[in-house]
N, C-alpha and C positions, 0 to 999 in steps of 0.2 A: 062551567065551573060549579062545583057542588059546594054548598054551604051546610054545615051541620054543627051541632053542639059538640064540644070536645070534653070528654070526661076522663079525668085521671084521679086515681085514688089518692086522697090527700088527707092527712090527719090535721084537721083544723081545730084550733083551740075553742072555737065557737061551739063545737059539739057539746062541750060541757058547760057552756055559759048559762044555760037555763036551769041547771041542777045545782043544788047546794049540798055539800057533804061536810060533816063535822066529825071530829074525834075528840077524845078526852085530852089529847096532847097538843093539838094545834088546829087552827082553822086554815083551810086552803085559801090562798089569796084569790080574790075575785078576778075574772077575766075582764079587762077594760076594753070595750069595743069603741074605737074612735068614731066620732060623728062629725062630719064636715058641717060648717056653718054657712057655706055658700052652695049654690046650685048652678048647674050648667045652663046657659041660655043661648049657646051657639054650638052647632055640631062642628066636629073637626073638619068635615068636608066643606062646610060653608066657609069656615075660616080660611082654608087652603085656597078655595076658589076665589075668594074675595081679594086675597093678597098675592095670588100667582101672577108673575110677570114674565114667565118664560125661564128657560134653563140657564140664561146668562147670569152673571154674578150681580147681586143687588141686596140691599138691606132696606127694610121699610118698618117704621114704627107702627105697632098695632094700636088702633084707635078705639073708639067707643062704638056701641051699637047704635042703630038708628034712633033709639029712645034715649040716648045719652048715657047708657049704663056701661060699666066695665064689661068687656067680653070675657066670659068664663066658659071654659071647655071642661069636659070630663070624660073619663074612660078608664079602661083597665091597663095596667102595665103588662106588656107582652115581651119584655126583654129582661136580661139580667147582665150586670157588669161584673159578676163574681169571678168569671174566668178571664176577663179583660179583653175579650174580642169585641164586645160592644163597650166602648170606652168613653167615659165622661158624658154619658147621655142616658136617658130612658126613652122608651117608645111607648106612647099612650095611644090606645085605640078605642074608639067607640063603635057604634053599629054602622057608621057611615064611612070612616076612614081612620088613618093613623098618622101620627107625626112625631118626630124626634124632638126632645127638649134637651138642649145642651147645658150641662152643669159642670163647672170647673171643680170636680171632686171625684174621688173614687169610693168604692164601697156603698154606692147608692142602693144596691139591692137590700141592704140591711134595713132601710126605711121604706123603699118603694119596691116591695116584694113582687115577684111574678104573680099576677092575678089580683094585685091590689087596686082598688078603685081610687082614683085621684081626681080631685077637682082643682082647677088652676085658673087664677086671674092672670090673663096674659096682656091686658091693656098696658101700654107703655114699654113692653118688651119689644124686641126686634124679631122680624121674620124675614128669612132670606134663604138663598141657596148656597150649598157647597157643591160645586160641580154638578148642578142640576138637581140636587137632593134638597128639598124644602125642609127647613128646620126653624125652631124657635130658640132664641138665645140673646146675646148681647154683641156689641161691636168689639171686634178684636182685629186691630190693624186693617180696618175696612172690610173684614169678612165676618162671617157668623161664628161667634165664639161662645164659650161657656160662661154662664152667670155664676157668681159666687154661691156657695151652698146656702149661706144665710138668706140670700135673695130667693132661692128656691123654696126654702122653708117658709118665708113670708108669703110667697105667692101660691104655694100648693098645699092642699089639705088632703089627708087620707081619710077615707070613709069606709067604715066597716073593716072586716078582716079579709085577708087575701082569699080569693075563691077562684081557682082555675076553671071551675065548671062554668063560669060565666064568660070565659073566653071563647069566641067563635072560631072554629077551625075552618079556614078557607082551603078546601081541597082542590088543588089545581094541577094542571099538567104543564110540562115545559113548553109545549107548543102554544098553549093558551097564554102563558106568560110572555113569550116572544111575540105574540100577536096583539098585545095590548096597544091600542091606538093612542099614542102619546100626543097626537094633534087634537084629540078630544080632551079638553081640560078636565071635565068631570070624570071620565074614565081614567085618565092619567093620575089625577089626584086621589081617586078612590083606591087605587092599587099601590101607589108608591108608599112604602113603609109598612104595608100590611104584614101581619103574621100569617104565613101560608104553610101548607103541608103538600109535599109532592110524594106520592106513593109509587112503589115499584120502580125505584131508580137505583143506580149503582154509582160508586165513585170511580172516576177514571184514575188508573194507577193505584187502585185499592190494594192494600197490603204491601205496597212498594214505597210509596211516598208518604211523608207526614202531612198533616194539614198545613203546616207552615214551611218556611224555607229560610234559614238564617243567612243564606247567601244573597237573597233578594233584598229589596228595600223594605219599607215598613210593612207592606202587605204583600201577600202572594196569592196568585190566582190558581185555584184548582177547579175541577169540573165534576158535575154529575151528568149522567146520561140515562135516557130511558130505552125501552126495548126497540124503539124505532131509530135510535141513534141521535135523537135530539139532545143537545147539550145546553147546560146553563152554568154560569160562573158561580163558584163558591169562594168568597173573599175572606181571608183569614189574616189577622195581625200576627206578625212574628214575635210579638211580645206577650201574647196571651198564654195561659197556662197549658193549653193543649196543642200549642204550635208543633211540638215534637212528637205528638201522638200519631201513629200510623193510621191512615184512613182505613175504615173497616171494609172487609170484603163482603161479597154477597149482595143481595137486593133487599131494600127496605124503604122506610119512609124518612124523609128529611123535613124537619120543621125549622123555619128560619124567618128572619125579617127580609122582606123584599126591598132591598135598597136600590139606589139609582146613582150611577156615576158616569158622567160624560157620555150620555146617550146609551149606556148599557145597563140592563137589569142584572143585579147581583144578589146572591143569597148570603146573609150574614147569620151564622149560627151562634147562639149564646153559649151553649155547652153541649158537645156531642154526646155526653153521657145521658142526656135527657132528650136531645133533639134529633138523634139518629136512632131510629127504632126498627128492630127486626133484622139488623145486619149481624154479620158474624162479629166475634169479639174484636175490640180495638186493643191497641197496646203499642209498646215499643218494638222496633225491629228486632228480629231474632239475633242473639249474640253470635257474631261471626267468628269468634275466636277458636271454636272447636273444629278440627279438621273433619271433612266430610267422610262418611263411610263409602267404600268402593261402590256399593249398590246405588248410591245417590249421585254418582259422577258419570258424565257422558264421555265417550271416546272422541267425539267430534263436536265442535261448536261453530256456528255461524251467527253473525249478527249484522243486520243492515238497518236496524232501528226503525223500520218502516211502520211499526205498530204505534210509534209516537211515545214509547216508554222503554225503559230498560228491559231486556229479555228476562224471562223467569230465572231466578236464582242469582242474577247479577246484583251487586251492591255498589254503593258509592259512600265514601267516608272521608271526612276532613280531619287531618291531624294538626293543622296550624292554619289560622285565619278562618274566614267565614265564607269561602267560596267553594262550591261543589260542582260536580259533573251534572249536566242536564241534557236531556234529549231535546234537540231543536230541529227546526226545519227551515229550508230555504227553497222556494219555488217547488215545493212538493217533495224535496229530498230530505230525509231525516238522518240525523247523525248525533253522536255524543259530543258535547262541547264543554270546555272549561275555560274560564276567564277570571282574572283578578280584578277586572274593571269595577270600580265603585265598591270594592271590598274593603275589609278591615284586616290588616295583617296581624298574625299572631307572633309568638316568640320566634318562630322559624319562618317568618314571612307567610307564604301561602303553600300549603301542601295538601293536595286533593287527590284521592285515589278512586279509580274506576276498576272494579274487580269482577271478573267473570264468575259464572257458576263453576263448581268443581269439575276438574278434568281428570279422567283416569288414563294416565300415560301408558299403563300396561296393556290397555285395550286398543291403543292407538296404532293403526297400521302405517300411517304416514306421519312421522314425528316432525312436522313442520307447521308453521303458521305464517300468516300475512295479514296485512290490513292497509288502509290508506289514511294519510294524514294531510290536513290542510291547516295553514296558519294565516292569521291576519294581524296586522299592526307589528310594531317592533318593540323592543324592550328586553329586560332581563327576565326571561322565562325559559322553561325547558320542559320537555316531555321525556320521561324515561319508561322503560318496559321491564317488568320483572316476572319471574315465576316464584310463587310463595307457597309455603307449606300450610298456611291457613288463610282465611279471609280477613284476619286482623293484622294490619301492618305493624302494630306496636309489638306483637309477640312472634310473628311469623319469621322463619328463616327465608331470606330473599336472595335470589340470583338474578343479577341484571343481564339483560340481553341487548344487543345492538341492532339497530335498524336504520334504514335510509330516512333522513329527516329533511324536510323542506327548509329553505332559508327565506326570511321575510323579504317582500318586495320593497323597493325604496319609497314607493308612493303609498305605503301602508295598506294596499289593497290585498285581497285574498290571493293566495298563491295558486289556487287550484289544488286538487288532491294528488298527492305523490304516493306511489307504490312503495311499501316498506322494504321490499325485497322478500325473498323466501327465507324465513328465520329457522335455524336448526334447533330442534328440541330433543335430539337424540340422547342427551345426557340425563334426562329426567325419567323417573319411574314412580309408580304409585299415584296417589291422588294429590293433585296440586291445584293452584289457582294462578291465572294469568292476570296481571294488573298493570295499569298505566298510572304513572305518578306525574301530576302537573305541579310545577313549582314556579313561584314568582316572588318578587321582592316588593316592587312599587305598584300599587293598583293603577296609577296614572301613567306608568311606563311599562306595560306588560303586553305579551302576545296572547291572542286567543288561539287555542288549539282545538281542532276538530278531528274526530276519529270515525271512520266508517268502513263498511264491508270487511268485517273481521272474519277470518277463516282459521280455525285451529283444528289440526288433524286432517287437513285437505291440502293437496298440491295446489299451488296458486295458478291462476290462469295466465298471469303475467310473470315474466322472469326478471331477476334483479338487473340484468344488463339492458333492459328496455323499460325503464320506469315510465309510467303513464301519468298524464295529468288530465283526467277525464274532464270534458267540458271546455278545455283550452281557454281559461278565463282571460279575457282581454281587458275588461274594465268592470269595476264594481262601485256602487255608490248607494247612498241612502240606507246604509247599514243600520239595523235596529239598535246596535250597541254603540253607535257613534253619537257623541254629544253635540257635534256641530257638523255642518256640511259646507262644501265650497260651491254650491249652486247659487245662481242669481234668481231672486224672487222679485218679480216685477211689481207686485203689490203686496207689501208686508202687512197691510191691514187685514188681508184675508188668507195669505199664505204664511204658514208657521212651520218650523221644525219643532215638533211637539214631543212630549214624553208622557208615558203612562206605565206605571208599575215597573219603572226602570228601563222600558223599551221605547225607542224613538221611531218617529215616522213623519213623513211630510203630510201636513194637514191643510186643507183648503176648504173654506166655506164662506159664502156671502149671506148666510141666513141672518135675518133681521138687520141687514145692511143694504137697504134699497138704493143707496147712493151708488152702489157698484153693480146694480142690475144692468143687464144689456152691455156690460163691458167684458172684454176678454183679457185675461192675464195669464202669465206663464211662470213656471219654475224651470229654469234653463240650466243645463249641465255646462261645465267647462268643455273645451274642445277635446274630443276623444279621437285618438289616433288609431285608425284601422288600416294604415298603409301596408302593414305586414300581413294582413289577413286576406285569405282567399274567399272567405265567407264569414257571416256574422249573424248571431241570433240574440235578440233582446228578450229578457224576462224580468218581471217584477211582481211583488205581492201588493194587493190592494183590497180595500174594504169600503163599503158604503151601506149603512143601514137604511137610510131614507133616500128613496130614488124617485124623482119626478122627471127632470130633464137631463139627468147625468149622462146618459148614453148619447143624447142628441147634442149637448153643448160642451162636453168634456172629452178629452182623449189624449193620446200621445202623438208627438210630431217630431220630425227630423229635418235638418237642413245641413248643407255643406258649410264648411268653415268659411266665414266671411259673407255668406249669403244673408238676405233679408227675409225672404219668404219661407214659411214652414210648409212641409208636406205631411199630410195626415197619414198615420199608420193605423192598421186595423188591430184592435185588441180582441183576440179570440175568446177570452173568458172574462166575464164580468162577475163581480161578487153578487150573491143573492141578497135581496133586500130583506130587512127584518132583523138583522143581527150584525154586530161588528166582527165578522169573521173574515180574516184575511184569506184570500185565495190567490193562486198563481194566475198571472195574465195569460199563460200559455206562450208558446214560442212565436215571436214576431220576427219575421225574416228581414235582415238588414243587408243581405248579400249584394244588393244593388249598390251599396256604399262601400263594399270591400275595396281596399287599396286607397281609401280617401280619409280625410279628416272631417269629422262631423260634430254636430251638437244634437242632443236629445232634449226634449222639453215635454212637460205635462201642461196641457191647455185646460183652463177652467173658464166656463161661461155660466151665467145665471140670468134669470129673468123674474118677473113678477109671478110667473107660473111655477117657478121652482128655483131654489138656491140650495142645492144639495151639498152635503159634506162628504169629502172624498179623502181617504187616507192611503198613503203609498209608502212602501219601504222595500229594502233588499233588491235593488236593481242590479242586474248583471248582464254583461254582453260576453258571449262565448263564441268561439270559432267552430 
């Protein structure tokens, strides 16, 4: 990791402080340079190391120094709440470390400017974690909350004028960040909350997605990646001023606070206008209302979404409610999905459009299209298909098309993908757009729709009279969109159905719980009926950042209905250590149990040598 001084041209009023100018008409008012009356006696790293108790939730009152003096820290402000992405806090950094100070106020940047030196008496305040991120603040319902602004004013003093030249630029790489040893308290506390720069990176879905996403919860996860494909999370509040700004294309430097949340490193940008350097221009998505020119349109389109994002030229737009189309994946298969779950309805409930790039029907030799659809859950929802004269649903002329739709399963499980049939497009000429409209009424009683394998201008491989259900789904469970599960957890002290950024997963960990070491516990499925199956394959997604005994003491097991003993199954693919990245387990053969009723379970074991955290979701059994 390279450390260098960071220089930015800044017009500082202090430049004129030493000179006096007069005129016959007026005297220029003097520049008042604030001087703090207290001095730092403790480094931020020393404070953090002294009060660090682990990533679990806790609050501790900050005491006195060994000499009986109040603890005073000092450093430069390396954040700004002007755009609202860093909210009700400032980040203070000295030469050893950085720490957030939570303040129940906005507009903090007006007093605590970026680059401003701040001295702060922290004795008597509380220090604690918010999901593993160490902060200074006060008690708020048992958690770390923001102090009143008048308390901050009494505690903190600014010294001198803001000077960004004094901020140290920590130039790091994604692989270096992912390699930080969080078991080493000094290393962990040194880097947590640091202001860092990552050069030669690009945004995933640049030019297609905004920084935020109104359909998600309070925060949305985006990513940057480097030339080697290493990724890192960029976390953005959907309430900040640049939430709707499209992420810039090209390669450049990202400067951000290195935050920490539930075992994951995340970057938090104060303002992309100043913290995203060297990229192409940012802005709002291009106005889709104008019909495309023929030269811009293709005669054929295919989309399997395997890139993890919408194809070039595709758009999504929401005309009612706050839910939109997203590209998702399950067990390595990517698709476009829309759901009203956890959304807020608009005047017309939920109306979300998925729109292709322009298509030139005059150049099309096969005027047909097809795709596959899957639904999960039941409720009042629908999926409609249109051809439109522009990519703006509000102004375009629309022609609705019919296709074969799946019906929801009684048990709320996924239906498996159903072939749409070969859809006739012979009535259309010129340049048009194909669009799917998702509609719903109640976010708590709605279906999830998924679209995959789109072919426009191609003859379909499958014919309408032989619709296929690829994968032959028999059973699904632990869906990331489900708020509850019907599995049995034999030890709820370590097993949880957890949630992060609106997505759910099965979480198990005995970390810091030695009373459960050397014990085995299970997350057990209900009875699964394979009596009609001639073969069966199990897959699921899982992640584990910290791994010591995971592969030796944990696994997936199976037993016949009514049996007591479990049989161990082999997991072909385990996640890589070092990041909370979900990977598919690979195909696990259950054909020996075809024609029978079974239970599946995940087994968890731990010991003094290792009590790893394991996260599991999106389980599926197919024929």
